[in-house]
DSSP file (Angstrom, degrees, kcal/mol; ACC not computed):
  #  RESIDUE AA STRUCTURE BP1 BP2  ACC     N-H-->O    O-->H-N    N-H-->O    O-->H-N    TCO  KAPPA ALPHA  PHI   PSI    X-CA   Y-CA   Z-CA
    1    1 A X              0   0    0      0, 0.0     2,-0.3     0, 0.0     0, 0.0   0.000 360.0 360.0 360.0 134.6  109.8  122.4   75.2
    2    2 A X        -     0   0    0      0, 0.0     2,-0.4     0, 0.0     0, 0.0  -0.751 360.0-138.0-102.2 150.6  106.6  121.6   73.3
    3    3 A X        -     0   0    0     -2,-0.3     2,-0.2     4,-0.0     6,-0.0  -0.871   7.8-144.6-108.0 138.2  103.6  120.1   74.9
    4    4 A X    >   -     0   0    0     -2,-0.4     3,-1.1     1,-0.1     0, 0.0  -0.600  31.9-109.0 -90.0 162.1  101.5  117.4   73.3
    5    5 A X  T 3  S+     0   0    0      1,-0.2    -1,-0.1    -2,-0.2    -2,-0.0   0.705 118.4  58.1 -64.5 -17.1   97.7  117.5   73.9
    6    6 A X  T 3  S+     0   0    0      2,-0.1     2,-0.2     0, 0.0    -1,-0.2   0.690  83.2  96.5 -86.2 -19.1   98.1  114.4   76.1
    7    7 A X  S <  S-     0   0    0     -3,-1.1     2,-0.1     1,-0.1    -4,-0.0  -0.529  80.8-117.7 -74.2 133.2  100.6  116.0   78.6
    8    8 A X        -     0   0    0     -2,-0.2     2,-0.5     1,-0.1    -1,-0.1  -0.426  21.4-126.5 -70.1 144.5   98.9  117.4   81.7
    9    9 A X    >   -     0   0    0      3,-0.1     3,-1.4    -2,-0.1    -1,-0.1  -0.782  33.9-105.8 -89.0 130.1   99.1  121.1   82.3
   10   10 A X  T 3  S+     0   0    0     -2,-0.5     3,-0.1     1,-0.2    -1,-0.1  -0.230  99.8  10.6 -57.9 145.0  100.5  122.0   85.7
   11   11 A X  T 3  S+     0   0    0      1,-0.2     2,-0.5    -3,-0.0    -1,-0.2   0.687 100.7 114.5  60.6  22.8   97.9  123.2   88.3
   12   12 A X    <   -     0   0    0     -3,-1.4    -1,-0.2     0, 0.0    -3,-0.1  -0.986  69.1-120.4-122.3 124.2   95.0  122.3   86.1
   13   13 A X        -     0   0    0     -2,-0.5     2,-0.6     1,-0.1    -4,-0.1  -0.272  21.6-124.8 -63.6 146.5   92.6  119.6   87.2
   14   14 A X        -     0   0    0     -6,-0.0     2,-0.5     2,-0.0    -1,-0.1  -0.821  23.3-145.0 -92.0 125.3   92.2  116.6   85.1
   15   15 A X        -     0   0    0     -2,-0.6     2,-0.4     0, 0.0     0, 0.0  -0.793  16.3-171.0 -96.4 129.8   88.6  116.0   84.2
   16   16 A X        -     0   0    0     -2,-0.5     2,-0.1     4,-0.0    -2,-0.0  -0.925  23.6-119.8-118.4 142.9   87.4  112.4   83.9
   17   17 A X     >  -     0   0    0     -2,-0.4     4,-2.4     1,-0.1     5,-0.2  -0.430  28.9-115.0 -73.3 157.4   84.1  111.2   82.6
   18   18 A X  H  > S+     0   0    0      1,-0.2     4,-2.3     2,-0.2     5,-0.2   0.857 116.9  54.7 -63.3 -34.0   81.9  109.3   85.0
   19   19 A X  H  > S+     0   0    0      2,-0.2     4,-2.1     1,-0.2    -1,-0.2   0.929 109.8  45.5 -64.6 -45.0   82.3  106.2   82.8
   20   20 A X  H  > S+     0   0    0      1,-0.2     4,-2.4     2,-0.2    -2,-0.2   0.896 112.0  52.2 -65.5 -39.8   86.1  106.4   82.8
   21   21 A X  H  X S+     0   0    0     -4,-2.4     4,-2.3     2,-0.2    -1,-0.2   0.908 109.0  49.9 -63.2 -42.3   86.1  107.0   86.5
   22   22 A X  H  X S+     0   0    0     -4,-2.3     4,-2.3     2,-0.2    -1,-0.2   0.898 110.4  50.6 -63.1 -40.6   83.9  103.9   87.1
   23   23 A X  H  X S+     0   0    0     -4,-2.1     4,-2.2     2,-0.2    -2,-0.2   0.908 109.6  50.5 -63.8 -41.5   86.2  101.8   84.9
   24   24 A X  H  X S+     0   0    0     -4,-2.4     4,-2.5     1,-0.2    -2,-0.2   0.904 109.8  50.5 -62.7 -41.6   89.2  103.0   86.9
   25   25 A X  H  X S+     0   0    0     -4,-2.3     4,-2.4     2,-0.2    -2,-0.2   0.921 110.3  49.6 -62.5 -44.3   87.5  102.1   90.2
   26   26 A X  H  X S+     0   0    0     -4,-2.3     4,-2.1     1,-0.2    -2,-0.2   0.903 111.9  48.3 -62.3 -41.3   86.7   98.6   88.9
   27   27 A X  H  X S+     0   0    0     -4,-2.2     4,-2.2     2,-0.2    -2,-0.2   0.923 111.8  49.0 -65.6 -43.9   90.3   98.0   87.8
   28   28 A X  H  X S+     0   0    0     -4,-2.5     4,-2.3     1,-0.2    -2,-0.2   0.900 111.6  49.3 -63.8 -40.4   91.7   99.3   91.1
   29   29 A X  H  X S+     0   0    0     -4,-2.4     4,-2.2     1,-0.2    -1,-0.2   0.888 110.6  50.7 -65.2 -38.5   89.4   97.0   93.1
   30   30 A X  H  < S+     0   0    0     -4,-2.1    -2,-0.2    -5,-0.2    -1,-0.2   0.881 112.7  46.2 -66.6 -37.7   90.3   94.0   90.9
   31   31 A X  H  < S+     0   0    0     -4,-2.2    -2,-0.2     1,-0.2    -1,-0.2   0.879 115.4  46.1 -70.9 -37.8   94.0   94.7   91.4
   32   32 A X  H  < S-     0   0    0     -4,-2.3    -2,-0.2    -5,-0.2    -1,-0.2   0.843  84.5-179.4 -75.3 -34.2   93.6   95.2   95.2
   33   33 A X     <  -     0   0    0     -4,-2.2     2,-1.0    -5,-0.2    -1,-0.2  -0.404  62.8 -19.5  65.7-145.6   91.4   92.2   95.7
   34   34 A X    >   -     0   0    0      1,-0.2     3,-1.8    -4,-0.1     4,-0.3  -0.826  64.5-168.8 -96.9 100.1   90.4   91.7   99.4
   35   35 A X  G >  S+     0   0    0     -2,-1.0     3,-1.2     1,-0.3    43,-0.2   0.759  81.6  66.5 -62.9 -26.1   93.0   93.8  101.2
   36   36 A X  G 3  S+     0   0    0      1,-0.3    -1,-0.3    -3,-0.1    43,-0.1   0.709  98.5  53.8 -70.2 -16.9   91.9   92.4  104.6
   37   37 A X  G <  S+     0   0    0     -3,-1.8    -1,-0.3    40,-0.1    -2,-0.2   0.509  82.8 114.0 -91.5  -5.5   93.2   89.0  103.5
   38   38 A X    <   -     0   0    0     -3,-1.2    40,-0.5    -4,-0.3     2,-0.3  -0.453  47.4-167.4 -69.1 133.7   96.7   90.4  102.7
   39   39 A X  E     -A   77   0A   0     -2,-0.2     2,-0.4    38,-0.1    38,-0.2  -0.899   8.5-141.8-120.9 155.5   99.5   89.1  104.9
   40   40 A X  E     -A   76   0A   0     36,-3.3    36,-2.5    -2,-0.3     2,-0.1  -0.925  11.3-129.6-119.9 138.4  103.0   90.4  105.1
   41   41 A X     >  -     0   0    0     -2,-0.4     4,-2.9    34,-0.2     5,-0.3  -0.357  38.8-101.1 -72.3 163.9  106.3   88.4  105.6
   42   42 A X  H  > S+     0   0    0     32,-0.4     4,-2.0     1,-0.2    14,-0.1   0.861 125.6  53.5 -55.4 -34.9  108.6   89.6  108.4
   43   43 A X  H  > S+     0   0    0      2,-0.2     4,-1.0     1,-0.2    -1,-0.2   0.924 111.7  43.4 -66.2 -44.0  110.7   91.3  105.8
   44   44 A X  H  > S+     0   0    0      1,-0.2     4,-1.1     2,-0.2     3,-0.4   0.899 114.2  50.4 -68.0 -40.7  107.7   93.3  104.4
   45   45 A X  H  X S+     0   0    0     -4,-2.9     4,-2.0     1,-0.2     5,-0.2   0.860 102.4  62.0 -65.5 -35.1  106.4   94.1  107.9
   46   46 A X  H  X>S+     0   0    0     -4,-2.0     5,-1.9    -5,-0.3     4,-1.3   0.847  98.7  56.6 -60.6 -34.1  109.8   95.4  108.9
   47   47 A X  H  <5S+     0   0    0     -4,-1.0     3,-0.3    -3,-0.4    -1,-0.2   0.923 109.6  44.4 -63.0 -44.3  109.6   98.1  106.2
   48   48 A X  H  <5S+     0   0    0     -4,-1.1    -2,-0.2     1,-0.2    -1,-0.2   0.823 117.0  45.9 -69.8 -31.1  106.3   99.4  107.7
   49   49 A X  H  <5S-     0   0    0     -4,-2.0    -1,-0.2     2,-0.1    -2,-0.2   0.594 105.7-124.6 -88.7 -11.4  107.6   99.2  111.2
   50   50 A X  T  <5S+     0   0    0     -4,-1.3     2,-0.2    -3,-0.3    -3,-0.2   0.807  74.6 110.8  72.1  28.1  111.0  100.8  110.5
   51   51 A X  S   <S-     0   0    0     -5,-1.9    -1,-0.3    -6,-0.2     2,-0.2  -0.644  72.5 -90.0-122.4 179.5  112.8   97.8  112.0
   52   52 A X     >  -     0   0    0     -2,-0.2     4,-2.0     1,-0.1     5,-0.2  -0.541  30.6-117.3 -90.4 160.6  115.0   95.0  110.6
   53   53 A X  H  > S+     0   0    0      1,-0.2     4,-2.5     2,-0.2     5,-0.2   0.885 117.1  57.1 -60.7 -38.1  113.6   91.7  109.4
   54   54 A X  H  > S+     0   0    0      1,-0.2     4,-2.6     2,-0.2    -1,-0.2   0.894 104.5  51.1 -61.3 -41.5  115.7   90.1  112.1
   55   55 A X  H  > S+     0   0    0      2,-0.2     4,-2.4     1,-0.2    -1,-0.2   0.936 111.3  47.3 -62.2 -46.6  114.0   92.2  114.8
   56   56 A X  H  X S+     0   0    0     -4,-2.0     4,-2.0     1,-0.2    -2,-0.2   0.922 113.0  49.1 -61.4 -44.3  110.5   91.2  113.5
   57   57 A X  H  X S+     0   0    0     -4,-2.5     4,-2.3     1,-0.2    -1,-0.2   0.910 111.3  49.4 -62.6 -43.2  111.5   87.5  113.4
   58   58 A X  H  X S+     0   0    0     -4,-2.6     4,-2.3     1,-0.2    -1,-0.2   0.905 110.3  50.3 -63.2 -41.4  112.9   87.6  116.9
   59   59 A X  H  X>S+     0   0    0     -4,-2.4     5,-2.1     2,-0.2     4,-1.0   0.864 110.2  50.5 -66.6 -34.9  109.8   89.3  118.3
   60   60 A X  H  <5S+     0   0    0     -4,-2.0     3,-0.3     2,-0.2    -1,-0.2   0.929 111.2  48.4 -65.4 -44.7  107.6   86.6  116.6
   61   61 A X  H  <5S+     0   0    0     -4,-2.3    -2,-0.2     1,-0.2    -1,-0.2   0.856 113.2  47.5 -65.0 -35.1  109.7   83.8  118.1
   62   62 A X  H  <5S-     0   0    0     -4,-2.3    -1,-0.2    -5,-0.2    -2,-0.2   0.675 109.4-126.4 -77.8 -17.4  109.5   85.5  121.6
   63   63 A X  T  <5S+     0   0    0     -4,-1.0    -3,-0.2    -3,-0.3    -4,-0.1   0.756  72.0 126.1  78.5  25.2  105.8   85.9  121.2
   64   64 A X      < +     0   0    0     -5,-2.1     2,-0.4    -6,-0.2    -4,-0.2   0.614  66.5  46.8 -92.1 -13.1  105.8   89.6  121.9
   65   65 A X  S    S-     0   0    0     -6,-0.9    -2,-0.1    -9,-0.1     2,-0.1  -0.962  92.1-105.7-126.3 148.4  104.0   90.7  118.8
   66   66 A X        +     0   0    0     -2,-0.4     2,-0.3    14,-0.2    18,-0.1  -0.399  50.6 149.8 -70.6 146.6  100.8   89.3  117.3
   67   67 A X        -     0   0    0      9,-0.1     2,-0.3    -2,-0.1     9,-0.2  -0.960  33.4-134.0-161.1 172.1  101.2   87.1  114.2
   68   68 A X  E     -B   75   0B   0      7,-2.8     7,-3.4    -2,-0.3     2,-0.5  -0.924  16.7-133.1-131.3 159.2   99.6   84.3  112.4
   69   69 A X  E     -B   74   0B   0     -2,-0.3     2,-0.7     5,-0.2     5,-0.2  -0.959   7.9-164.4-117.9 132.3  101.1   81.2  110.8
   70   70 A X  E >  S-B   73   0B   0      3,-2.6     3,-1.6    -2,-0.5     2,-0.5  -0.920  80.8 -42.4-110.9 102.1  100.3   79.9  107.4
   71   71 A X  T 3  S-     0   0    0     -2,-0.7    -2,-0.0     1,-0.2     0, 0.0  -0.691 124.0 -31.1  71.0-124.3  101.7   76.4  107.6
   72   72 A X  T 3  S+     0   0    0     -2,-0.5     2,-0.5    -3,-0.1    -1,-0.2   0.413 117.4 104.0-101.2  -0.8  105.0   77.0  109.3
   73   73 A X  E <   -B   70   0B   0     -3,-1.6    -3,-2.6     1,-0.0     2,-0.3  -0.712  67.9-135.4 -90.1 122.7  105.5   80.5  107.9
   74   74 A X  E     +B   69   0B   0     -2,-0.5   -32,-0.4    -5,-0.2     2,-0.3  -0.563  29.4 178.1 -75.4 138.5  104.9   83.4  110.2
   75   75 A X  E     -B   68   0B   0     -7,-3.4    -7,-2.8    -2,-0.3     2,-0.4  -0.956  18.8-146.2-136.7 154.5  102.9   86.2  108.7
   76   76 A X  E     -A   40   0A   0    -36,-2.5   -36,-3.3    -2,-0.3     2,-0.2  -0.967  10.6-147.8-121.5 140.2  101.5   89.6  109.9
   77   77 A X  E  >  -A   39   0A   0     -2,-0.4     4,-2.0   -38,-0.2     5,-0.2  -0.476  36.1-100.6 -93.6 173.4   98.3   91.2  108.8
   78   78 A X  H  > S+     0   0    0    -40,-0.5     4,-2.4   -43,-0.2     5,-0.2   0.871 125.5  55.1 -61.8 -36.0   97.7   95.0  108.6
   79   79 A X  H  > S+     0   0    0      2,-0.2     4,-2.1     1,-0.2    -1,-0.2   0.885 105.8  51.4 -64.7 -39.0   95.9   94.8  112.0
   80   80 A X  H  > S+     0   0    0      2,-0.2     4,-2.2     1,-0.2   -14,-0.2   0.924 110.5  48.4 -62.6 -43.9   99.0   93.1  113.6
   81   81 A X  H  X S+     0   0    0     -4,-2.0     4,-2.1     1,-0.2    -2,-0.2   0.906 111.2  50.1 -64.0 -41.8  101.3   95.8  112.2
   82   82 A X  H  X S+     0   0    0     -4,-2.4     4,-2.5     1,-0.2    -1,-0.2   0.880 108.6  53.6 -63.4 -37.3   98.9   98.5  113.5
   83   83 A X  H  X S+     0   0    0     -4,-2.1     4,-2.8     2,-0.2    -2,-0.2   0.926 108.0  49.2 -62.8 -45.2   98.9   96.8  116.9
   84   84 A X  H  X S+     0   0    0     -4,-2.2     4,-0.8     1,-0.2    -1,-0.2   0.912 113.0  47.9 -61.2 -42.5  102.7   96.9  117.1
   85   85 A X  H  < S+     0   0    0     -4,-2.1     3,-0.3     1,-0.2     4,-0.2   0.916 115.3  44.4 -64.3 -43.1  102.7  100.6  116.2
   86   86 A X  H >< S+     0   0    0     -4,-2.5     3,-0.9     1,-0.2    -2,-0.2   0.888 115.1  46.3 -71.3 -39.6  100.0  101.5  118.7
   87   87 A X  H 3< S+     0   0    0     -4,-2.8    -1,-0.2     1,-0.2    -2,-0.2   0.531 103.0  64.2 -84.6  -5.0  101.4   99.4  121.6
   88   88 A X  T 3< S+     0   0    0     -4,-0.8    -1,-0.2    -3,-0.3     2,-0.2   0.487  76.0 117.7 -90.3  -3.4  104.9  100.7  121.1
   89   89 A X    <   -     0   0    0     -3,-0.9     2,-0.5    -4,-0.2    -3,-0.0  -0.434  44.8-168.6 -70.0 133.6  103.9  104.2  122.0
   90   90 A X        -     0   0    0     -2,-0.2     2,-0.3     0, 0.0    -2,-0.0  -0.988   6.5-154.4-124.5 122.4  105.6  105.7  125.0
   91   91 A X        -     0   0    0     -2,-0.5     3,-0.1     1,-0.1     2,-0.0  -0.719  28.8-102.8 -94.0 146.0  104.4  109.0  126.5
   92   92 A X        -     0   0    0     -2,-0.3    -1,-0.1     1,-0.1     2,-0.1  -0.318  38.5-104.8 -67.0 149.3  106.7  111.2  128.5
   93   93 A X    >   -     0   0    0      1,-0.1     3,-1.9     2,-0.0    -1,-0.1  -0.390  29.2-115.2 -69.0 150.8  106.4  111.2  132.2
   94   94 A X  T 3  S+     0   0    0      1,-0.3    -1,-0.1    -2,-0.1    -2,-0.1   0.758 116.1  47.3 -63.1 -23.3  104.8  114.3  133.7
   95   95 A X  T 3  S+     0   0    0      2,-0.1    -1,-0.3     3,-0.0     3,-0.1   0.313  83.3 121.4 -99.8   9.0  108.0  115.3  135.5
   96   96 A X  S <  S-     0   0    0     -3,-1.9    -4,-0.0     1,-0.1     2,-0.0  -0.385  77.4 -89.7 -69.4 151.1  110.3  114.8  132.4
   97   97 A X        -     0   0    0      1,-0.1     2,-0.2    -2,-0.0    -1,-0.1  -0.338  42.3-120.1 -63.3 139.8  112.2  117.9  131.3
   98   98 A X        -     0   0    0     -3,-0.1    -1,-0.1     1,-0.1     2,-0.1  -0.550  28.9-109.7 -77.5 141.9  110.4  120.0  128.9
   99   99 A X        -     0   0    0     -2,-0.2     2,-0.1     1,-0.1    -1,-0.1  -0.417  39.4-100.7 -68.9 149.7  112.1  120.6  125.5
  100  100 A X        -     0   0    0      1,-0.1     2,-0.2    -2,-0.1    -1,-0.1  -0.431  38.7-107.6 -69.5 143.5  113.4  124.1  124.9
  101  101 A X              0   0    0      1,-0.1    -1,-0.1    -2,-0.1    -3,-0.0  -0.492 360.0 360.0 -71.3 140.3  111.3  126.3  122.7
  102  102 A X              0   0    0     -2,-0.2    -1,-0.1    -3,-0.1    -2,-0.0   0.461 360.0 360.0 -83.4 360.0  112.7  126.9  119.3
């Protein structure tokens, strides 16, 4: 297999000029926009939560997870998803059996 001068060499850092790096940062910021304004549909949020879209929709209807509505459409922000992850944590009871050492 031959390598072209454009192909990266494994285990060798890629050096970028400061001008190119600044341009890349500007492009990434333009693509990202304001990430704090991003909202997720129940289907998109379900991917992050490891649940089904139906579960997320049911929890929204029951009012057990935080959400916002844009018109009639329920949406979740990144903060809502983080809240669900943090408040779903269950720590073992102090008298629960200890797992066997491997």
